C-alpha positions in Angstrom: -0.1 0.3 0.1 2.8 2.2 1.3 4.8 1.9 -1.9 1.7 2.7 -4.0 1.1 5.6 -2.6 5.0 6.1 -2.8 4.8 5.5 -6.6 1.8 7.6 -6.7 3.8 10.9 -5.0 6.8 10.7 -7.1 4.8 10.0 -10.4 2.9 13.2 -9.1 6.0 15.1 -8.5 7.2 14.2 -12.5 4.2 15.8 -13.9 4.3 18.2 -12.0 8.7 19.0 -13.0 7.2 18.2 -16.6 4.6 20.3 -17.4 6.5 23.3 -15.4 9.5 22.2 -18.2 7.1 22.6 -20.2 5.3 25.7 -19.6 8.8 27.3 -19.3 9.3 26.1 -22.8 6.1 27.7 -24.5 7.6 31.1 -23.1 10.5 30.6 -24.7 9.7 30.7 -28.0 6.4 33.9 -29.0 4.5 35.1 -31.7 6.5 37.4 -34.0 4.8 41.3 -34.0 4.3 43.5 -37.1 6.9 46.4 -36.4 5.5 49.6 -35.5 6.3 53.4 -36.5 7.9 52.2 -39.7 7.6 54.9 -42.6 6.0 53.9 -45.5 7.9 56.1 -47.6 11.2 54.4 -46.6 9.6 51.2 -46.5 8.8 51.5 -50.7 12.5 53.8 -51.3 14.4 51.0 -49.2 12.9 48.2 -51.2 13.6 49.6 -54.7 17.5 50.3 -53.5 17.3 46.5 -52.2 16.1 45.5 -55.7 19.0 48.2 -57.3 22.0 46.5 -59.2 23.4 50.2 -59.6 24.8 49.2 -56.2 27.9 47.0 -57.3 30.7 48.0 -59.0 29.5 46.5 -63.0 25.3 46.9 -62.4 25.0 43.1 -61.8 24.5 42.6 -58.4 21.6 43.8 -56.0 20.8 43.3 -52.4 18.1 40.6 -53.9 20.7 38.7 -55.8 22.0 37.0 -52.4 18.3 37.6 -51.0 15.7 36.5 -53.0 12.6 37.4 -51.4 10.5 35.2 -53.6 12.7 32.0 -52.3 12.7 32.8 -48.0 15.2 35.7 -48.4 18.5 33.2 -49.3 20.0 32.2 -52.8 20.1 28.4 -51.8 23.7 27.9 -52.7 26.8 26.8 -49.8 28.8 30.5 -51.2 27.0 33.7 -52.9 28.8 34.7 -55.8 29.2 38.1 -56.5 30.5 40.8 -59.3 32.1 39.0 -62.0 30.9 35.1 -61.0 33.5 36.2 -57.6 32.5 33.3 -55.0 32.1 34.1 -51.8 33.4 32.2 -48.6 30.6 32.3 -46.7 26.9 31.3 -46.7 24.3 34.5 -47.3 21.3 34.3 -44.3 18.0 34.9 -45.0 16.9 38.9 -44.8 13.5 38.3 -43.4 13.6 38.7 -39.6 16.6 40.4 -39.7 15.7 43.1 -38.2 15.6 40.8 -34.9 19.2 39.7 -34.6 21.3 40.6 -31.8 23.7 41.4 -34.3 24.4 41.1 -38.3 26.9 38.3 -40.1 27.3 35.2 -38.8 30.3 36.4 -36.8 28.2 39.5 -35.2 30.6 42.0 -36.9 27.9 44.2 -37.6 25.9 45.8 -35.1 22.9 47.2 -36.7 21.2 46.9 -40.4 22.9 50.3 -41.2 26.4 49.2 -40.5 25.8 45.7 -42.0 25.1 47.8 -45.6 29.0 48.4 -45.7 30.0 45.2 -45.8 28.5 44.0 -49.5 28.9 47.2 -50.8 32.7 47.0 -50.5 33.6 43.3 -50.6 35.3 42.7 -53.8 33.4 39.6 -53.9 30.1 41.1 -53.6 28.9 44.2 -55.2 32.9 45.4 -55.3 32.2 49.0 -55.2 32.5 52.1 -52.7 30.0 55.2 -51.6 31.1 57.4 -53.9 30.9 55.7 -56.8 26.9 54.1 -55.7 25.9 57.8 -55.0 27.2 59.2 -58.1 24.7 56.7 -60.2 21.8 57.7 -57.4 22.2 61.5 -57.9 22.1 61.2 -61.8 18.9 59.0 -61.4 15.9 62.3 -61.2 13.5 60.0 -59.9 15.9 59.3 -56.9 16.8 62.4 -56.3 12.8 63.7 -56.4 12.1 60.8 -54.2 15.0 61.2 -51.9 14.1 65.0 -51.1 10.0 64.1 -50.4 11.4 61.4 -48.2 14.1 62.6 -46.6 14.0 66.5 -47.1 17.3 66.5 -48.5 19.9 64.6 -51.1 21.1 61.4 -51.7 23.6 60.5 -48.7 25.3 57.2 -47.9 23.5 57.5 -44.2 20.3 58.3 -46.2 20.6 55.1 -48.4 21.4 52.9 -45.6 18.8 54.4 -43.7 16.1 53.9 -46.5 17.3 49.8 -47.0 17.4 49.2 -43.3 14.1 50.2 -42.6 12.4 47.8 -45.7 14.6 45.1 -44.3 13.0 45.7 -40.4 9.7 45.7 -42.7 10.3 41.8 -43.9 8.9 40.3 -40.4 7.0 36.7 -41.1 4.2 37.5 -39.1 1.1 35.0 -38.6 2.5 31.8 -38.9 0.8 28.2 -38.2 2.7 28.2 -34.7 2.5 32.1 -34.3 -1.3 31.3 -34.3 -1.4 28.3 -31.9 0.7 29.7 -29.6 -2.4 32.8 -29.8 -4.6 29.9 -28.7 -5.7 28.5 -31.8 -5.4 24.5 -31.3 -5.9 23.5 -34.7 -3.5 25.8 -36.0 -0.8 23.0 -36.3 -1.2 19.5 -36.7 -0.6 16.7 -34.4 2.7 15.8 -36.3 3.7 19.3 -35.7 2.6 19.6 -32.0 4.5 16.3 -31.6 7.4 18.0 -33.4 7.7 21.0 -31.4 7.4 18.4 -27.9 10.6 16.8 -29.5 12.4 20.0 -30.0 11.9 21.3 -26.5 13.3 17.8 -25.1 15.8 16.9 -27.4 17.1 20.5 -26.0 17.3 22.4 -29.2 14.7 25.2 -27.7 18.1 26.3 -25.6 19.4 27.8 -28.5 17.0 29.0 -31.0 14.5 30.6 -29.3 12.7 34.3 -28.6 10.5 35.6 -31.3 12.9 34.4 -34.2 13.7 31.4 -32.9 17.2 32.1 -32.6 19.4 35.0 -33.7 19.7 36.2 -30.5 23.1 34.6 -28.8 26.3 33.2 -30.0 27.4 29.7 -29.7 30.3 27.6 -30.5 29.6 25.4 -33.7 30.9 21.8 -31.9 30.3 21.6 -28.9 30.3 17.7 -28.1 32.6 17.0 -30.8 35.5 18.6 -33.4 32.7 19.7 -35.9 35.7 21.5 -38.1 38.2 18.6 -38.0 35.9 16.3 -38.4 34.6 18.1 -42.0 38.1 19.2 -42.7 39.5 21.8 -44.8 38.9 24.8 -41.9 39.0 28.5 -43.3 39.7 31.8 -42.1 35.8 32.3 -42.0 35.3 28.8 -40.2 36.8 31.1 -36.9 33.6 33.2 -36.7 33.6 35.2 -33.8 37.1 35.4 -33.2 38.0 37.0 -36.4 35.9 40.1 -34.8 37.2 40.2 -30.9 40.3 38.2 -31.1 39.4 36.2 -28.4 40.1 32.7 -28.0 36.8 31.6 -26.5 35.0 33.0 -29.4 37.1 30.3 -32.2 34.4 28.8 -33.7 31.6 30.6 -32.5 28.3 32.1 -34.4 25.1 33.6 -34.4 23.3 30.8 -34.2 20.3 31.3 -36.9 17.0 32.4 -37.1 14.6 29.4 -38.1 11.4 31.2 -38.9 12.1 30.3 -42.2 14.6 26.9 -42.5 12.5 25.2 -44.3 12.6 27.7 -47.1 16.8 27.9 -46.8 18.6 24.9 -47.7 21.8 24.7 -47.8 22.4 25.2 -43.6 25.4 26.4 -41.6 27.9 28.8 -42.0 30.0 27.0 -44.8 26.7 26.0 -46.5 27.4 22.7 -46.3 24.3 20.5 -44.8 22.2 20.1 -48.4 19.3 19.3 -46.2 17.6 19.6 -43.3 17.4 15.8 -42.6 21.3 16.5 -42.8 21.1 19.7 -40.6 19.5 18.5 -38.0 22.0 15.1 -37.7 24.6 17.5 -37.4 23.4 19.9 -34.9 22.1 16.4 -32.8 25.4 15.1 -32.9 27.6 18.1 -32.6 25.7 20.3 -30.4 23.5 17.9 -28.4 26.1 15.0 -28.4 23.2 12.5 -29.4 21.6 10.7 -32.3 18.0 11.4 -33.4 15.7 8.3 -34.5 14.7 9.3 -38.0 10.6 9.3 -37.2 11.5 12.1 -34.9 13.6 14.2 -37.1 10.8 13.7 -39.6 8.2 14.8 -36.7 10.6 18.0 -35.9 10.6 19.1 -39.7 6.5 19.1 -39.4 7.0 21.5 -36.7 9.7 23.8 -38.7 6.8 24.3 -41.0 4.9 25.7 -39.0 6.9 28.5 -38.7 6.7 30.2 -41.4 4.8 33.3 -41.8 3.7 35.7 -44.5 6.2 37.1 -46.6 5.0 40.2 -47.3 6.3 42.9 -49.6 6.5 47.1 -48.4 3.2 47.9 -49.8 1.7 45.2 -47.6 2.9 48.0 -44.8 0.5 51.0 -45.5 
């Protein structure tokens, strides 16, 4: 009798702990909200600049070249290609929800979206240009001169170009995903398989790095917590040093910004090196090197089903009026 009572007591306690853990985990991911107080006029101007190839030296590459808004805001290649077909050294992350990141670039070297824009403009394997060249082209376009005068009340300047593009990028928030509707109380918004995938996402510990409104993007983490990813992969490059290239601190070696998973089902290949061609492969690598465990095939399938529920609306600038 007493054995049964004790067993029931511990079962009750365990149930309470699991319920508390689930409650805490639920709070770790919150719905995306449409950004407020953005200027529709700046968004429209920024959208035009985002798609303008004149930002590159030979008028061939726009921001949208590597961040295709119709395909998840990425370019679906391991490394992006710039002016003259030059190949970059790192995978282009999605531009959607980028305004929610704690910093920009995989190594976090740009604190803001405005600061980030300098990178591709000057990079010889991206746009291979400079601000005097870019501004001269834009100032020669009467429609741009008129637009900047109307929107900013003045001339075309580097700071204003950056502000317009960044304002457009901040508007690219993928709200109203099925999972967000589920978090807001609609139990029918996602399937039972997706619910199980979400529970597995929590129980395996994925949520420890992928949380917040952006389901990632809010912290840095070492690639290879439970194993030497770079030794096993081979061919280590300077880009593989990650945040170490920014800080010079030994603890930042191989450390990268944790990517958002909001549109992960749309943005293959994966990781900073673009080495994982499929989401299935990416999850297996993450399980091995970040969690120190294997995940069965059926659990991976359910987790992927959950990740599909994170995809929200991908609006263009005109949707923000």
